[in-house]
C-alpha positions in Angstrom: -18.9 4.4 -10.9 -19.8 0.9 -11.3 -17.0 -1.7 -10.9 -15.7 -3.4 -14.0 -16.0 -7.2 -13.9 -12.6 -8.8 -13.9 -12.5 -10.9 -17.0 -12.8 -14.7 -16.2 -9.4 -15.7 -17.6 -7.4 -13.0 -15.9 -9.7 -14.3 -12.5 -8.6 -18.0 -13.4 -5.0 -16.9 -13.7 -4.8 -14.8 -10.5 -6.2 -17.8 -8.5 -3.8 -19.9 -10.0 -1.0 -17.7 -9.4 -2.1 -17.4 -5.7 -2.2 -20.9 -5.3 -6.0 -20.8 -4.2 -5.1 -19.1 -0.9 -5.4 -15.5 0.5 -2.4 -13.7 -0.1 -2.3 -12.2 3.5 -3.4 -15.0 6.0 -2.8 -17.7 3.5 -6.4 -19.2 4.1 -6.8 -21.8 1.5 -10.1 -21.7 -0.9 -10.8 -25.4 0.1 -11.4 -24.3 4.2 -13.0 -20.9 3.6 -16.6 -20.9 3.5 -17.0 -18.0 1.0 -15.4 -17.9 -2.3 -11.8 -16.0 -2.1 -12.0 -12.5 -3.7 -9.8 -10.9 -6.2 -8.8 -7.7 -4.7 -6.8 -4.6 -5.8 -3.3 -4.2 -4.2 -3.5 -0.5 -4.7 -7.1 0.3 -4.4 -9.0 1.7 -7.8 -9.8 4.6 -5.4 -6.3 5.5 -4.8 -5.2 5.1 -8.9 -5.2 1.3 -9.1 -6.1 -0.6 -12.0 -7.5 -3.9 -13.0 -4.4 -4.9 -14.5 -3.6 -8.3 -13.6 -0.2 -6.8 -12.0 -2.6 -5.0 -9.2 -4.7 -8.2 -8.6 -4.5 -11.0 -5.9 -6.7 -13.1 -4.0 -7.9 -12.4 -0.6 -10.3 -13.8 2.0 -13.4 -12.0 2.6 -12.2 -11.1 6.1 -8.6 -9.7 5.0 -10.0 -8.0 2.0 -12.8 -6.5 4.1 -10.3 -5.1 6.6 -7.8 -4.1 4.2 -10.1 -1.9 2.0 -8.4 0.9 0.7 -5.2 0.8 3.1 -2.1 1.0 1.5 0.2 1.6 4.4 0.4 1.7 8.0 2.8 2.4 11.0 5.4 -0.1 12.0 4.9 -0.4 15.7 8.2 -1.0 16.5 10.1 1.7 14.7 7.0 4.2 14.3 7.9 4.5 10.6 5.0 4.3 8.0 5.7 1.7 5.6 3.8 0.1 2.7 1.6 -3.0 3.3 2.6 -6.3 2.5 2.3 -6.9 -1.3 1.5 -10.7 -1.7 2.1 -10.5 -5.4 5.6 -9.2 -5.5 6.8 -9.9 -1.8 7.3 -13.4 -0.3 5.1 -14.3 2.8 7.8 -16.0 4.6 10.1 -13.2 4.4 7.9 -10.7 6.2 5.7 -13.0 8.6 5.9 -16.1 10.4 3.4 -18.4 12.6 3.2 -18.3 16.4 4.3 -21.3 17.8 0.6 -22.8 18.3 0.1 -21.8 14.6 -2.6 -19.9 15.1 -1.3 -16.1 15.0 0.4 -14.3 12.4 4.0 -12.5 13.6 5.6 -9.7 11.7 9.0 -10.0 11.3 10.0 -6.9 9.4 8.4 -3.4 9.3 6.2 -4.4 6.6 5.0 -7.4 8.2 4.7 -5.7 11.5 2.8 -2.8 9.8 0.5 -5.2 7.9 -0.4 -7.2 11.3 -1.2 -4.1 12.8 -3.2 -2.3 10.0 -5.2 -4.1 11.8 -6.5 -7.3 10.2 -4.4 -10.3 10.3 -4.5 -11.1 13.9 -7.4 -9.4 15.1 -10.2 -10.9 14.0 -11.4 -13.2 16.9 -13.6 -15.5 14.7 -10.5 -16.1 12.3 -8.6 -17.0 15.1 -10.8 -19.4 16.6 -11.2 -21.1 13.1 -7.5 -21.4 12.8 -7.5 -23.1 16.4 -10.0 -25.9 14.7 -7.7 -25.9 11.5 -4.5 -26.6 13.8 -6.5 -29.4 15.8 -7.4 -30.9 12.6 -3.9 -30.8 11.5 -4.8 -28.5 8.5 -3.0 -25.5 9.7 -0.5 -23.8 9.7 0.0 -23.9 6.0 3.3 -24.5 4.4 4.6 -21.2 3.1 
């Protein structure tokens, strides 16, 4: 089945609501060398819709690794929990930056499971780029 195109007005609103940054790793559009993607929080293949309430921004790395995942296991409690929802949850309530500003640390079951899903803290290239952003004074972003 061919994927429907998100209307340009919805695309514009989602980008503004997301403050032009990835909902998962907070990478801002002006530092990412690819266009941030409109992602389905609940994937279409799992019953998600193209409604604006199911859309958010993700960098290509986060969107690619998240894929059709909707839940993961919290490594501390062993409980399966939903992944972080950047549209309805507050990043700073589930994550923090490591002292060096490079790694994302999950601080709640949802945060830990999302970090371990795995994608937020396992992409070697993304970690290296963040190190350069820190050296330039561009990272970590304000939450």
